[in-house]
C-alpha atoms as one frame of an Amber mdcrd trajectory, in Angstrom:
protein
  45.362 147.138  86.974  44.331 146.358  90.499  45.217 145.227  93.970  43.056
 142.954  96.088  43.602 145.125  99.087  43.094 148.439  97.482  39.639 150.353
  98.299  40.066 152.653  95.207  40.550 149.478  92.946  37.196 148.029  94.253
  35.708 151.362  93.912  36.725 151.576  90.268  35.716 148.311  89.416  32.071
 149.059  90.780  31.903 152.259  88.873  33.177 150.923  85.564  30.797 147.770
  85.510  27.599 149.850  84.313  29.734 151.810  81.919  31.224 148.615  80.369
  27.677 147.017  80.414  26.316 150.030  78.591  28.939 149.861  75.905  28.960
 146.158  75.627  32.567 145.540  76.524  34.230 143.273  79.036  36.766 144.212
  81.735  39.662 142.114  82.620  41.256 142.984  85.793  44.857 142.290  86.410
  46.552 142.010  89.838  49.513 144.317  89.553  51.111 142.337  92.524  51.180
 139.040  90.397  53.559 140.312  87.970  56.821 142.011  88.731  57.040 144.305
  85.467  53.426 145.302  85.930  54.094 146.293  89.633  57.386 148.176  88.703
  55.500 150.095  86.140  52.180 150.742  87.939  52.981 150.312  91.560  51.783
 153.724  93.031  49.180 154.401  90.107  46.615 151.799  90.984  43.874 151.454
  89.933  44.958 152.094  86.243  42.267 151.604  83.599  43.918 150.599  80.203
  42.780 149.795  76.887  45.946 148.058  75.298  48.541 150.678  76.016  46.193
 153.543  76.205  45.942 154.629  79.980  42.358 155.915  80.393  42.493 157.077
  84.048  44.030 156.144  87.366  43.191 156.453  90.999  39.237 157.285  90.116
  37.087 156.395  87.136  36.902 159.318  84.673  33.398 158.252  83.172  33.170
 160.868  80.696  36.633 160.084  79.209  35.854 156.577  79.277  32.494 156.874
  77.422  34.139 159.215  74.953  36.993 156.811  74.438  34.705 153.980  73.879
  32.543 155.797  71.186  35.738 156.869  69.416  36.842 153.104  69.082  33.462
 151.794  67.961
């Protein structure tokens, strides 16, 4: 979950790119403000990194946790 004007969101996207490439996974960025239900749920928490319903981190990328999670789901 992201916002176009959120610097933390942009920072997380940049930090996540090499981790995603290393794991061979794609990242889909959703604008939380484009969907009232997402905005209601994640408004103050963005950026939020999710895989399905699993929240991996918010505000800042937890690289170790994401790598560990990706290794577990493979």
